[in-house]
N, CA, C and O of each residue as an XYZ file, in Angstrom:
316
protein
N     120.000    100.895     97.499
C     119.469     99.418     98.004
C     118.592     99.248     96.959
O     118.026    100.202     96.426
N     118.390     97.748     96.523
C     117.581     96.883     95.693
C     116.878     95.780     96.331
O     117.443     94.743     96.680
N     115.631     96.018     96.479
C     115.075     94.618     97.046
C     114.478     93.970     95.907
O     114.278     94.482     94.805
N     114.229     92.868     96.251
C     113.861     91.603     95.026
C     112.493     90.880     95.578
O     112.152     90.554     96.715
N     111.739     90.746     94.073
C     110.483     89.844     94.873
C     111.090     88.428     94.216
O     111.707     88.200     93.175
N     110.649     87.637     95.250
C     110.905     86.670     94.812
C     109.327     85.436     94.825
O     108.776     85.302     95.918
N     108.828     84.757     93.778
C     107.584     84.061     93.652
C     107.363     83.172     93.965
O     107.919     82.418     93.167
N     106.655     82.371     94.975
C     106.817     81.351     95.607
C     105.237     80.819     94.817
O     104.395     81.520     94.255
N     105.261     79.192     95.061
C     104.658     78.294     94.316
C     103.414     78.344     95.162
O     102.592     77.539     94.725
N     103.012     78.957     96.145
C     101.792     79.110     96.885
C     101.200     80.231     96.694
O     100.522     80.876     97.493
N     101.480     80.475     95.552
C     100.667     82.501     95.496
C     101.207     83.015     96.068
O     100.388     83.908     96.285
N     102.563     83.459     96.957
C     103.258     84.261     97.327
C     104.198     84.972     97.104
O     105.154     84.244     96.836
N     104.552     86.325     97.050
C     105.325     87.105     96.977
C     106.342     87.383     98.112
O     106.024     88.008     99.124
N     107.464     86.935     97.913
C     108.511     87.478     98.894
C     109.163     88.458     98.690
O     109.397     88.588     97.488
N     109.615     89.297     99.360
C     110.147     90.589     99.382
C     111.772     90.765    100.093
O     111.809     91.365    101.167
N     112.730     90.395     99.670
C     114.198     90.408    100.013
C     115.051     91.268     99.748
O     115.030     91.656     98.579
N     115.823     91.727    100.429
C     116.809     92.663    100.269
C     117.767     93.225    101.495
O     117.496     92.930    102.659
N     118.657     93.873    101.233
C     119.481     94.276    102.604
C     119.265     95.245    103.859
O     118.754     96.296    103.473
N     119.382     95.234    104.572
C     118.585     95.753    105.837
C     119.709     97.195    105.917
O     120.929     97.087    105.792
N     119.086     98.318    106.117
C     119.667     99.582    106.038
C     120.298    100.060    107.586
O     120.915    101.069    107.927
N     119.884     98.962    108.269
C     120.462     99.728    109.562
C     122.220     98.452    109.616
O     123.290     98.735    110.156
N     121.831     97.023    108.785
C     122.637     96.592    109.932
C     123.815     95.747    108.638
O     124.822     95.133    108.990
N     123.450     95.885    107.395
C     123.834     95.311    106.452
C     125.558     95.311    106.021
O     126.295     94.499    105.462
N     125.678     96.247    106.422
C     127.467     96.846    106.093
C     128.376     96.191    107.192
O     129.540     95.796    107.132
N     127.376     96.206    108.310
C     128.324     95.283    109.370
C     128.058     94.211    109.972
O     128.907     93.722    110.717
N     126.757     93.572    109.778
C     126.376     91.794    109.763
C     125.655     91.244    108.731
O     125.185     90.106    108.755
N     125.544     92.133    107.702
C     124.864     91.268    106.619
C     123.444     91.311    106.419
O     122.887     90.959    105.379
N     122.897     91.738    107.408
C     121.401     92.257    107.474
C     120.577     91.728    106.302
O     120.786     92.233    105.199
N     119.653     90.757    106.427
C     118.937     90.687    105.293
C     117.105     90.695    105.621
O     116.650     89.806    106.340
N     116.257     91.668    105.081
C     114.945     91.770    104.949
C     114.115     91.233    104.356
O     114.013     91.385    103.138
N     113.455     90.605    104.926
C     112.078     89.853    104.581
C     110.994     89.707    104.988
O     110.688     89.415    106.144
N     109.951     89.983    103.660
C     108.773     90.101    104.234
C     107.941     89.212    103.070
O     108.466     89.011    101.975
N     106.340     88.594    103.457
C     105.916     87.856    102.579
C     104.390     88.896    102.635
O     103.882     89.568    103.532
N     103.981     88.593    101.087
C     102.649     89.212    100.575
C     101.893     88.160     99.599
O     102.556     87.433     98.859
N     100.441     88.109     99.629
C      99.541     87.556     98.640
C     100.166     88.237     97.354
O     100.715     89.339     97.318
N     100.011     87.536     96.523
C     100.152     87.998     94.772
C      99.316     88.974     94.505
O      99.644     89.713     93.577
N      98.073     89.247     95.196
C      97.437     90.220     94.879
C      97.045     91.425     95.802
O      96.097     92.204     95.714
N      98.321     91.318     96.944
C      98.340     92.376     97.984
C      98.460     93.758     97.556
O      99.215     93.860     96.590
N      98.067     94.626     97.873
C      98.304     96.139     97.815
C      98.134     96.427     99.229
O      97.370     95.825     99.984
N      99.060     97.589     99.592
C      99.161     97.970    100.959
C     100.613     98.067    101.887
O     101.711     97.880    101.362
N     100.481     98.318    103.029
C     101.440     98.279    104.167
C     101.950     97.209    104.317
O     101.165     96.261    104.332
N     103.286     96.935    104.469
C     103.897     95.536    104.889
C     105.336     95.694    105.833
O     106.280     96.341    105.379
N     105.388     95.232    106.793
C     106.536     95.396    107.632
C     107.154     94.212    107.023
O     106.718     93.070    106.881
N     108.461     94.842    106.642
C     109.741     93.879    106.410
C     110.452     93.542    107.479
O     110.255     94.434    108.304
N     111.416     92.471    108.067
C     111.931     92.091    109.109
C     113.210     91.636    108.814
O     113.517     90.777    107.988
N     114.044     92.375    109.664
C     115.685     91.876    109.302
C     116.014     90.590    109.920
O     116.003     90.751    111.140
N     116.254     89.580    109.657
C     116.740     88.188    110.216
C     117.642     88.260    110.789
O     117.817     87.187    111.367
N     118.793     89.306    111.110
C     119.658     89.316    111.538
C     119.504     90.417    113.199
O     119.572     89.953    114.337
N     119.323     91.678    112.891
C     119.142     92.806    113.701
C     117.667     92.882    114.268
O     117.369     93.542    115.264
N     116.723     92.084    113.473
C     115.136     92.429    114.040
C     114.676     93.817    113.849
O     113.714     94.185    114.523
N     115.167     94.545    113.116
C     114.701     95.797    112.841
C     113.313     95.634    111.833
O     113.220     94.817    110.917
N     112.424     96.476    112.181
C     111.460     96.187    110.818
C     111.597     97.632    110.155
O     111.689     98.697    110.765
N     111.589     97.430    108.722
C     111.366     98.728    108.064
C     109.913     98.573    107.220
O     109.617     97.500    106.693
N     109.124     99.643    107.154
C     107.947     99.278    106.482
C     108.040     99.768    105.444
O     108.855    100.681    105.310
N     107.173     99.306    104.245
C     107.117     99.357    103.269
C     105.588     99.491    102.488
O     104.612     98.867    102.904
N     105.534    100.357    101.349
C     103.761     99.912    100.421
C     104.096     99.429     99.548
O     104.956    100.065     98.938
N     103.724     98.221     99.002
C     103.631     97.496     98.003
C     102.203     97.205     97.138
O     101.063     97.266     97.600
N     102.528     96.927     95.980
C     101.498     96.886     95.186
C     102.155     95.573     94.524
O     103.210     95.639     93.895
N     101.403     94.307     94.729
C     102.091     93.143     94.406
C     101.809     92.894     92.939
O     102.721     92.563     92.182
N     100.588     93.045     92.532
C     100.334     92.716     91.223
C     101.433     93.819     90.058
O     101.885     93.344     89.016
N     101.612     94.772     90.334
C     102.633     95.780     89.603
C     104.036     95.456     90.091
O     105.044     95.743     89.445
N     104.044     94.813     91.323
C     105.673     94.512     91.500
C     106.392     95.781     91.591
O     107.287     96.175     90.843
N     105.690     96.595     92.996
C     106.242     98.011     92.790
C     106.450     98.072     94.541
O     105.664     97.511     95.304
N     107.452     98.725     94.926
C     107.721     98.472     96.641
C     108.107    100.446     96.547
O     108.737    101.041     95.673
N     107.603    100.866     97.491
C     108.016    102.312     98.152
C     108.441    101.683     99.594
O     107.986    100.714    100.200
N     109.423    102.543     99.898
C     109.546    102.749    101.636
C     109.109    103.731    102.091
O     109.223    104.824    101.537
N     108.425    103.512    103.370
C     107.300    104.046    104.127
C     108.310    104.742    105.188
O     109.089    104.123    105.913
N     108.129    106.306    105.133
C     109.161    107.154    106.127
C     108.228    107.859    106.763
O     107.267    108.343    106.165
N     108.502    108.035    108.559
C     107.576    108.837    109.185
C     108.137    110.564    108.862
O     109.282    111.001    108.744
N     106.693    111.319    108.780
C     106.866    112.833    108.803
C     106.354    113.078    110.178
O     105.402    112.585    110.785
N     107.384    114.116    110.559
C     106.754    115.278    111.253
C     105.344    116.079    111.062
O     105.284    116.965    110.210
N     104.124    115.730    111.927
C     103.266    116.224    111.915
C     102.325    116.696    112.752
O     102.247    116.007    113.770
N     101.347    117.887    112.705
C     101.026    118.594    114.151
C      99.439    118.429    113.602
O      99.099    118.721    112.456
N      98.375    117.815    114.823
C      97.186    117.821    114.573
C      96.761    119.515    114.906
O      97.405    120.386    115.490
N      95.463    119.546    114.295
C      94.202    120.573    114.678
C      93.239    120.345    114.256
O      93.090    119.869    113.130
N      92.249    120.644    115.108
C      90.799    120.117    114.933
C      89.854    121.103    114.746
O      89.765    122.018    115.565
N      89.099    121.040    113.730
C      88.463    122.418    112.826
C      87.011    122.384    113.131
O      86.639    121.429    112.449
N      86.207    122.740    113.602
C      85.089    122.543    114.236
C      84.071    123.230    112.240
O      84.383    124.095    111.421
N      83.369    122.634    112.289
C      82.620    122.919    110.915
C      81.246    123.569    111.474
O      80.372    123.936    110.689
């Protein structure tokens, strides 16, 4: 899956790409927008099925990582 950066004249970057949930059946398209200096988590929403996929982006470097949940167990440690 390839995502694309589209630079907007207003100083924003738009993330555009195929939806992993419905692209094959509905042609789903993910869309997310960040400021050109943004670094952090962004939810990209599919305009067809509404599914939200979380990404971590570094807009200045134009890098994107897909965030996936991992199983974790909590433990309290007294110091």
